[in-house]
Structure formats: C-alpha cells, structure tokens
VMD Tcl script that draws the C-alpha trace (Angstrom):
set ca {
  {35.61 43.38 17.33}
  {35.13 41.47 20.63}
  {38.79 42.89 22.56}
  {40.05 42.77 26.27}
  {38.39 46.31 27.24}
  {35.23 45.85 25.21}
  {34.12 42.37 25.49}
  {31.11 40.76 23.21}
  {28.27 41.77 25.99}
  {29.08 45.40 25.29}
  {29.32 45.25 21.63}
  {26.18 46.42 19.39}
  {26.10 43.02 17.12}
  {22.39 42.36 16.11}
  {20.93 45.92 16.25}
  {21.07 49.28 17.95}
  {21.18 48.02 21.56}
  {24.42 45.87 22.80}
  {23.71 42.25 23.81}
  {24.23 43.37 27.39}
  {21.14 46.13 27.14}
  {19.33 43.34 25.02}
  {19.41 40.86 27.72}
  {18.35 43.75 30.31}
  {15.29 44.40 28.06}
  {14.66 40.72 28.14}
  {12.93 41.35 31.65}
  {10.49 44.07 30.41}
  {7.56 42.00 31.85}
  {4.12 43.63 32.57}
  {1.54 40.87 32.17}
  {2.85 38.14 34.17}
  {1.96 36.40 37.37}
  {5.42 37.26 38.95}
  {7.08 40.73 39.14}
  {10.74 41.43 38.50}
  {12.56 43.16 41.10}
  {12.99 47.02 40.77}
  {17.03 46.78 40.65}
  {18.76 44.08 38.11}
  {21.79 42.54 39.72}
  {24.67 42.67 37.03}
  {28.16 41.20 38.18}
  {31.23 42.73 35.91}
  {34.71 42.80 35.60}
  {36.26 45.85 37.18}
  {37.47 46.72 33.68}
  {34.00 47.19 32.35}
  {32.64 48.97 34.90}
  {31.98 52.34 33.33}
  {30.49 50.98 29.94}
  {28.42 48.68 31.82}
  {26.76 51.12 34.17}
  {26.61 53.60 31.34}
  {24.92 50.96 28.93}
  {22.50 49.73 31.81}
  {21.44 53.86 32.50}
  {20.58 53.84 28.61}
  {18.25 51.10 29.20}
  {16.32 52.97 32.10}
  {16.92 50.34 34.57}
  {18.25 50.45 37.87}
  {21.18 48.24 38.63}
  {23.36 47.13 41.38}
  {26.65 46.33 39.51}
  {29.00 44.10 41.47}
  {32.60 44.31 40.54}
  {34.91 41.23 40.28}
  {38.57 42.53 41.08}
  {39.59 39.09 39.04}
  {37.64 36.82 37.22}
  {36.80 33.41 38.93}
  {34.48 31.73 36.31}
  {30.32 31.81 36.71}
  {30.11 29.92 40.40}
  {31.52 32.88 42.51}
  {30.24 35.30 40.47}
  {26.77 33.97 40.76}
  {27.52 33.02 44.39}
  {28.28 36.94 45.46}
  {24.86 37.65 43.24}
  {23.12 35.23 45.41}
  {24.48 36.79 48.71}
  {23.64 40.72 47.80}
  {20.05 39.21 46.97}
  {19.92 37.36 50.28}
  {20.52 40.40 51.97}
  {17.12 41.84 51.15}
  {15.27 38.62 50.31}
  {16.57 35.33 51.21}
  {14.22 33.38 48.95}
  {13.81 35.91 46.06}
  {13.93 33.91 42.63}
  {16.97 34.53 40.39}
  {17.13 34.61 36.81}
  {20.50 34.11 35.92}
  {21.33 34.91 32.50}
  {24.58 35.46 30.41}
  {24.72 39.13 28.91}
  {25.98 38.05 25.61}
  {23.14 35.76 24.31}
  {20.66 36.22 21.99}
  {17.01 35.36 21.41}
  {14.62 36.27 18.54}
  {11.21 35.41 20.54}
  {11.25 36.96 23.70}
  {7.66 36.40 24.41}
  {8.55 32.58 24.35}
  {10.99 33.23 26.80}
  {8.67 35.08 29.43}
  {6.38 31.66 28.63}
  {9.38 29.35 29.56}
  {10.53 31.63 32.67}
  {6.77 31.23 33.91}
  {7.26 27.34 34.12}
  {10.97 28.03 35.35}
  {9.74 29.75 38.24}
  {6.96 27.39 39.28}
  {9.46 24.68 39.94}
  {12.16 27.09 41.50}
  {9.49 28.14 43.89}
  {9.45 24.53 44.97}
  {13.38 24.94 45.73}
  {14.70 23.46 42.52}
  {17.46 24.65 40.26}
  {15.91 25.01 36.82}
  {18.30 25.49 33.52}
  {16.80 26.07 30.29}
  {17.77 23.80 27.44}
  {17.06 24.09 23.40}
  {16.39 21.45 21.26}
  {19.40 21.03 18.94}
  {18.36 21.96 15.45}
  {21.95 20.65 13.91}
  {25.17 18.77 14.69}
  {26.98 21.95 17.19}
  {30.19 21.55 18.06}
  {30.48 25.14 19.07}
  {27.96 24.33 22.17}
  {27.75 22.46 25.50}
  {24.97 20.27 25.73}
  {22.70 18.94 28.72}
  {21.58 15.17 29.07}
  {18.10 14.91 29.92}
  {16.26 12.55 32.21}
  {12.68 11.51 32.73}
  {10.00 13.74 31.65}
  {8.16 15.83 34.79}
  {4.88 16.69 34.70}
  {4.31 20.00 33.32}
  {3.97 23.15 35.63}
  {3.25 25.51 32.59}
  {3.84 25.95 28.89}
  {7.30 24.57 28.64}
  {8.31 20.93 28.97}
  {10.44 19.96 31.40}
  {12.99 17.13 32.68}
  {15.06 15.88 35.11}
  {18.78 17.14 34.72}
  {21.03 14.21 34.25}
  {24.27 16.15 33.30}
  {26.47 18.56 31.50}
  {28.56 17.65 28.23}
  {31.22 19.93 26.97}
  {31.62 20.96 23.55}
  {31.66 17.93 21.69}
  {34.07 16.99 18.47}
  {31.71 16.85 15.06}
  {30.99 12.69 15.65}
  {29.93 13.16 18.79}
  {27.50 16.44 17.96}
  {25.91 14.07 15.08}
  {24.97 11.39 17.68}
  {23.82 13.98 20.36}
  {21.73 15.84 17.41}
  {20.21 12.02 16.40}
  {19.53 11.38 20.16}
  {16.36 12.93 21.96}
  {18.37 13.09 25.09}
  {20.71 16.05 24.59}
  {19.84 19.41 24.32}
  {22.10 22.57 23.95}
  {22.72 24.54 27.39}
  {21.52 27.86 27.24}
  {23.48 28.82 30.13}
  {20.28 30.39 31.80}
  {19.08 29.18 35.17}
  {16.37 30.13 37.59}
  {15.95 29.43 41.44}
  {15.74 30.74 44.84}
  {19.15 32.43 46.05}
  {18.71 30.34 49.38}
  {18.50 27.23 47.06}
  {21.78 28.36 45.47}
  {23.59 29.18 48.73}
  {22.67 26.04 50.27}
  {23.95 23.99 47.16}
  {27.10 25.84 47.00}
  {27.82 25.20 50.76}
  {26.85 21.46 49.97}
  {28.99 20.93 47.05}
  {31.65 23.82 47.01}
  {31.99 25.06 50.39}
  {35.69 26.61 49.75}
  {33.49 29.04 47.34}
  {31.14 29.87 49.54}
  {33.52 30.81 52.13}
  {35.68 32.96 50.06}
  {32.64 34.79 48.63}
  {31.14 35.36 52.06}
  {34.12 37.17 52.97}
  {34.80 39.08 49.55}
  {31.11 40.15 50.04}
  {31.22 41.30 53.59}
  {34.49 43.06 53.07}
  {32.46 44.94 49.83}
  {32.32 48.38 49.49}
  {29.42 50.52 47.44}
  {30.73 53.22 45.53}
  {28.41 54.95 43.64}
  {26.80 52.54 41.20}
  {28.94 49.60 42.05}
  {29.47 47.56 44.86}
  {33.14 46.66 45.09}
  {34.48 43.33 46.11}
  {38.22 42.75 48.04}
  {40.46 41.31 45.30}
  {42.36 39.31 48.47}
  {39.09 37.78 49.65}
  {37.64 37.38 46.22}
  {40.68 35.58 44.66}
  {40.75 32.88 47.30}
  {37.88 31.05 45.73}
  {38.45 28.30 43.35}
  {37.57 29.49 39.96}
  {34.62 26.96 38.72}
  {31.51 27.35 36.85}
  {28.21 26.80 37.74}
  {27.68 23.45 36.03}
  {30.54 21.98 37.36}
  {30.34 23.46 40.78}
  {26.69 22.59 41.38}
  {24.78 21.28 38.63}
  {26.96 18.27 37.76}
  {26.49 17.38 41.78}
  {22.97 18.11 41.61}
  {22.44 15.53 39.03}
  {23.92 12.98 40.80}
  {22.81 14.06 44.45}
  {19.41 15.36 44.97}
  {19.54 15.64 48.76}
  {19.90 19.05 48.55}
  {17.56 20.15 45.46}
  {16.69 18.79 42.33}
  {17.97 19.88 39.19}
  {15.34 20.35 36.32}
  {15.45 21.09 32.48}
  {12.72 23.34 30.79}
  {12.51 23.51 26.95}
  {13.34 26.96 25.68}
  {12.00 27.78 22.20}
  {12.66 31.38 21.87}
  {15.20 31.66 19.16}
  {18.22 30.96 21.34}
  {22.16 31.63 20.29}
  {25.10 32.53 22.37}
  {26.15 34.41 19.23}
  {29.67 32.60 19.40}
  {30.48 33.02 16.00}
  {29.83 35.24 13.27}
  {27.68 32.34 11.27}
  {25.48 32.59 14.34}
  {25.22 36.30 13.89}
  {24.46 35.83 10.15}
  {21.73 33.01 11.06}
  {19.99 35.59 13.31}
  {20.02 38.68 10.92}
  {17.50 39.10 8.11}
  {18.58 38.50 4.92}
  {18.29 39.70 1.40}
  {16.78 37.06 -1.59}
  {20.51 35.62 -2.08}
  {21.02 35.09 2.05}
  {23.36 38.02 2.32}
  {23.63 39.97 5.44}
  {25.25 43.37 5.31}
  {25.73 45.60 8.15}
  {27.47 49.23 7.85}
  {28.46 50.31 4.50}
  {28.03 47.18 2.34}
  {26.94 46.31 -1.20}
  {26.51 43.21 -2.73}
  {26.94 41.94 -6.42}
  {26.54 38.46 -7.73}
  {27.20 37.28 -3.86}
  {25.53 34.48 -1.93}
  {25.23 33.56 1.61}
  {27.76 36.29 2.73}
  {27.98 38.25 5.97}
  {29.51 41.52 5.68}
  {29.93 43.69 8.85}
  {31.64 47.46 8.05}
  {32.72 49.80 10.89}
  {33.59 52.72 8.52}
  {35.30 51.74 5.14}
  {33.02 50.47 2.36}
  {32.87 46.61 1.76}
  {32.11 45.43 -1.89}
  {31.09 41.66 -1.98}
  {31.26 40.54 -5.79}
  {30.82 36.86 -6.50}
  {31.51 35.93 -2.81}
  {29.88 32.55 -1.60}
  {29.51 31.58 2.18}
  {32.22 34.18 3.50}
  {32.15 36.25 6.44}
  {34.27 39.89 6.21}
  {34.47 41.91 8.80}
  {35.94 45.63 8.80}
  {37.31 47.53 11.77}
  {39.54 50.39 12.36}
  {42.71 48.31 12.92}
  {41.94 44.86 11.68}
  {40.01 42.93 8.65}
  {38.60 39.39 8.90}
  {37.80 36.93 6.06}
  {36.58 33.50 6.60}
  {34.79 30.69 5.32}
  {31.18 30.51 7.03}
  {32.06 26.84 7.85}
  {35.27 27.68 9.79}
  {34.16 30.79 11.84}
  {35.04 28.81 15.46}
  {38.71 28.76 14.05}
  {38.61 32.49 14.58}
  {39.46 31.88 18.11}
  {42.53 30.13 17.25}
  {43.72 33.43 15.31}
  {42.72 35.31 18.14}
  {44.95 33.46 20.37}
  {47.65 34.26 17.88}
  {47.10 37.72 17.95}
  {46.99 37.82 21.42}
  {50.67 36.84 21.47}
  {52.14 38.53 17.99}
  {49.81 41.52 17.82}
  {49.14 42.79 21.52}
  {48.15 46.09 19.98}
  {45.23 44.80 18.24}
  {43.99 42.50 21.08}
  {44.07 45.23 24.02}
  {42.16 47.39 21.37}
  {44.43 50.42 21.44}
  {43.39 51.65 18.19}
  {39.37 50.88 18.81}
  {37.15 53.29 17.34}
  {35.19 54.20 20.23}
  {36.49 54.15 23.50}
  {33.72 54.63 26.64}
  {34.49 56.37 29.69}
  {32.47 57.69 32.59}
  {32.25 60.84 31.39}
  {31.28 60.24 27.42}
  {33.70 58.65 25.02}
  {36.19 59.34 22.59}
  {37.44 58.43 18.86}
  {40.95 58.18 17.47}
  {40.96 60.05 13.95}
  {44.55 59.77 13.14}
  {48.13 59.37 15.19}
  {51.60 59.55 14.28}
  {54.90 58.89 16.58}
  {54.28 62.54 17.84}
  {50.75 63.47 17.70}
  {47.22 61.98 18.30}
  {43.84 63.63 16.92}
  {40.65 62.55 18.83}
  {36.99 63.54 18.89}
  {35.87 63.56 22.34}
  {32.57 63.79 23.33}
  {31.55 64.77 26.88}
  {28.30 64.16 28.50}
  {25.96 66.96 29.93}
  {27.17 67.42 33.46}
  {29.92 65.34 32.95}
  {33.94 66.46 33.59}
  {37.11 64.88 33.02}
  {39.65 64.79 35.89}
  {41.85 67.43 36.92}
  {45.14 66.33 35.70}
  {48.43 66.90 33.95}
  {50.77 65.72 31.23}
  {54.64 65.49 31.76}
  {55.21 64.87 28.05}
  {52.70 66.62 25.55}
  {50.89 69.29 25.33}
  {46.98 69.46 23.80}
  {45.00 71.91 21.63}
  {41.12 71.80 22.10}
  {38.56 72.93 19.27}
  {35.02 73.17 20.13}
  {32.59 71.49 17.56}
  {29.58 71.33 19.28}
  {27.98 72.66 22.90}
  {29.87 74.88 25.69}
  {33.02 73.55 27.57}
  {34.25 74.98 30.88}
  {37.77 74.58 30.57}
  {40.36 74.71 33.90}
  {44.12 75.75 32.61}
  {46.39 76.10 35.66}
  {45.30 79.25 37.42}
  {42.38 80.10 34.80}
  {38.87 79.10 34.21}
  {36.47 79.94 31.20}
  {34.03 78.87 28.67}
  {35.01 77.95 25.23}
  {31.89 78.01 22.65}
  {31.60 76.62 19.18}
  {34.42 77.24 16.89}
  {36.68 78.51 19.77}
  {40.31 76.37 20.66}
  {42.70 76.94 23.28}
  {46.20 75.43 24.05}
  {47.00 73.34 27.32}
  {50.64 73.37 27.58}
  {52.82 70.39 28.79}
  {53.17 70.41 32.57}
  {49.85 72.47 33.15}
  {47.07 71.11 35.38}
  {43.78 71.18 33.72}
  {40.43 70.01 33.32}
  {37.40 69.93 30.74}
  {33.74 69.83 31.67}
  {30.47 70.19 30.16}
  {28.04 72.74 32.18}
  {25.32 72.28 29.49}
  {22.56 70.37 28.35}
  {23.48 69.01 24.94}
  {26.96 66.71 24.46}
  {30.06 68.84 24.11}
  {32.26 67.72 21.31}
  {35.72 68.58 20.75}
  {38.63 67.74 18.78}
  {41.74 67.41 20.62}
  {44.95 67.56 19.32}
  {48.06 65.88 21.45}
  {51.55 66.76 20.32}
  {54.78 65.82 22.41}
  {57.42 63.17 23.14}
  {54.96 60.40 24.15}
  {51.43 60.25 23.76}
  {50.27 56.73 25.71}
  {47.03 57.00 28.07}
  {49.16 56.31 31.48}
  {50.99 59.79 30.84}
  {48.15 61.15 33.05}
  {49.04 62.57 36.64}
  {45.06 63.10 38.32}
  {44.48 65.51 40.97}
  {40.88 64.92 41.58}
  {38.39 62.71 39.28}
  {34.61 62.60 40.71}
  {34.76 58.79 39.29}
  {37.17 57.55 41.62}
  {39.94 56.87 39.42}
  {43.37 56.83 40.42}
  {45.60 56.62 37.39}
}
mol new
graphics top color blue
foreach p $ca { graphics top sphere $p radius 0.5 }
foreach p [lrange $ca 0 end-1] q [lrange $ca 1 end] { graphics top cylinder $p $q radius 0.2 }
display resetview
C-alpha cells in the first residue's frame, strides 16, 4: 500500500486518520504545564507536498511545511526545522516525531513528554525509549547508561549509544538484558541545543542547511528549499550525526533517555498493525470487505474486493487495486525484499500508477477502468478549487457531472455544467474545470486517444504553481 507517490505516513492504516494526521493530533494537549505552538513545523518531500498540506488542513492545525527537494535523511531535515523555529524562538523546545508511527495511549505520551521537556529545558537532548516486549529484529535499539533522578512521571537514564536493527540472536540477548530499549525515533530538545550540537559534530550539515534555509522561499503553505544548496548536505540520520557523538562526548550537551509506555509502534509491518487493532474471538482482524470462516490469527485488509478467509492460520492478506499480498505472519518483514524486486521488475506497481485514489491540490481522482486507448476516472473537485488551464496533444475528454456544479472553460467558451449534464473537450483545446459551489463537484471523465498518460498535459495557468 505504501508506494513512492503515496508513502506510509499518508495512508489510513489504523482508522479514519492517516498516520500523519494521528501524529498531529497527538499534540492535542490542553491541561499541561507547557503550551504547543500555534503552527506545527513539518518537513516533507516535495513530491508529497499537496497531500501533506491537505491532510494537515483536515486536522484543523496550521503548519509550516518545509519541502525537501531531495532526501538527505533525518539530520538535515531536523536542522532546517530547527533553523525555522529558531528564527522566531531560538530556545523554543522541539518535539521531533516521525509522522509514520502509532501510539495507543496518547495520555501516557503526554506524561512522558512533560518529563522530557524538563530535561530539554536544561539544554539536554532527550530521546524516548521503549522497554522491549519481545526479541524484535525490525527495530533499532538504545543502550542505557546510569539512571537519572526523575524529573516527572517517567524513568530517565543517561544515553550510552544506539544499535542498528539486530539479527535474531542479538535481539534475543537485548530482550534478556535490561540495558537495551527500542528506539522510538522521538526526540525533545531546544532548537538552540540542536544547532550547537550539529555545528560541533557535523558542521558540513549545518553549513549546507543554513545556505538552503537562507535561500528558501515561502510559497503559500510551503517553504521551498533550493535543491543545489540542500543537496550539498551530507546524508545522515539524527542518531549517527549527533546522538552517537553526544553519548561519547557530553561537552556540548547530555543525552537522556526517558521511558515511553504508550503502546508505541513504528508500524513497520503488517504484523505490527495486527497487534495494534481490535481482534475478534479468534484473534482475527479484518478491514474493509472481509469475512472469516474458521480462521485464526489472520489479518485481512480489503481496499475494494471481498476477501473470504476460510480456515486460514497466521496469515496476512492485503488487497489493493493492482496487487494482492499473501504472507505468513512470521515472515512479514520479508515484504521489503518483495518490494525491492517489484521496483526492478514491476515499475508500474512501485510508482502506484494504478492506485485507487490519487490526491491533487484541487481534490482527488480515482481510476475506474482503462485500456489501450481510453481511461475512465471519477474526479472530485473541492469547493472553490480549480484544475489548471491546460491542453492535451493526444487525447480528447468527455465530462459527465454526477454531483454539484462545474464551471467549464473550453476554448473561448465558459459555461456552467450541472448534474446529469455532459460536455466534450476536443483534442488540442485549451480547457479548465473548476468548482464555484459550496459542495464537492463529482464528475466522470472519459479520456480517449492515442496516448493517455498523465504527462500529456500542457499547463498555461495553475494557481498551485505546478509547471508540468
């Protein structure tokens, strides 16, 4: 389900909200000793910009969305976020959270956060660790040092180091030990503390990020970083760039680990999703159109078609518009190996060209059917939104309104199109569709011609700044 244009954090895997939206709501705090900033700071890839902004708007939260033109791992991402925050409040405390994780006990997270903030307020860098409940090979680990006097409701320890995802025997030894906790990837620190630390341990990262941030441009909901300056930064993670250094050299700041007991998961496999969701009496979990008959400990997820599980045991079954996964629950980590092969052998699925729903800044569309010379879409345009003024070299289109009212530009003409009405857009004609109403506009679009790819678009005007 997680494809290049639509990665894990943007998918609704555990409920109505996407993982990004759940992460944003995790900061709905009203009864604490601290206050959350009015605007979140979100660092995202440019390819996911409009979907990210749209989902954040749906949460009701304002956000500064910093767009990376190229991925450089988490340390540069955090550094540009710290520069943005420090421009308004140099000593502002940052709560750094991956947007693709889950928690079942948000209230307990708030307790841990309050403890972490007390340490961060003393210019220390805090990471949240989870006491392991099993020998997990899919998580990184934190090595604990001496226990520190409590500053709140959570246990705290000196940070001694980070360990990459271990093989099974090593994971079993970590589980048997009390010195190793799972690494949640959540950090709490002052913006100024991070900037001092990155300058000390990775000055090349800071130099490149400062150049990128100073050359960045505000564009509506987004702050766009220039690719030349940002790509000059070395690619490095928070753990390796700074935290490993802090664990060995506390001249800049001290690394602290606080215990998180909030039902955390990095949602790294279908097995972890099965563990997080409510189960029936036979330990089955079904999402979408799913039925169980004599099944046990099975996870089934349908995006459309009915899945009937008869006598299944310890299986994961996932159906999407263009692919089906069937896996033994004990082997779900091997899905990554399959994904690598899909990238090489089946590029269409990796790129998600056939995905059921594609988000656009004006709304979304779903592919209903396609052939060699035709494509049928269901298009939904948000109230007040408009598609670009455009033209196609190789296809004509017919639009049929199912709901709402559309304002159509077709060549020199402009007219309203109401429910049950249709119009034809000839090949080579400049056209635009917009929704002037207060309810979503829903149409069926039938494309036909010698080429129907998404790249057959010549844009003349676009309010979202897209060029192609």
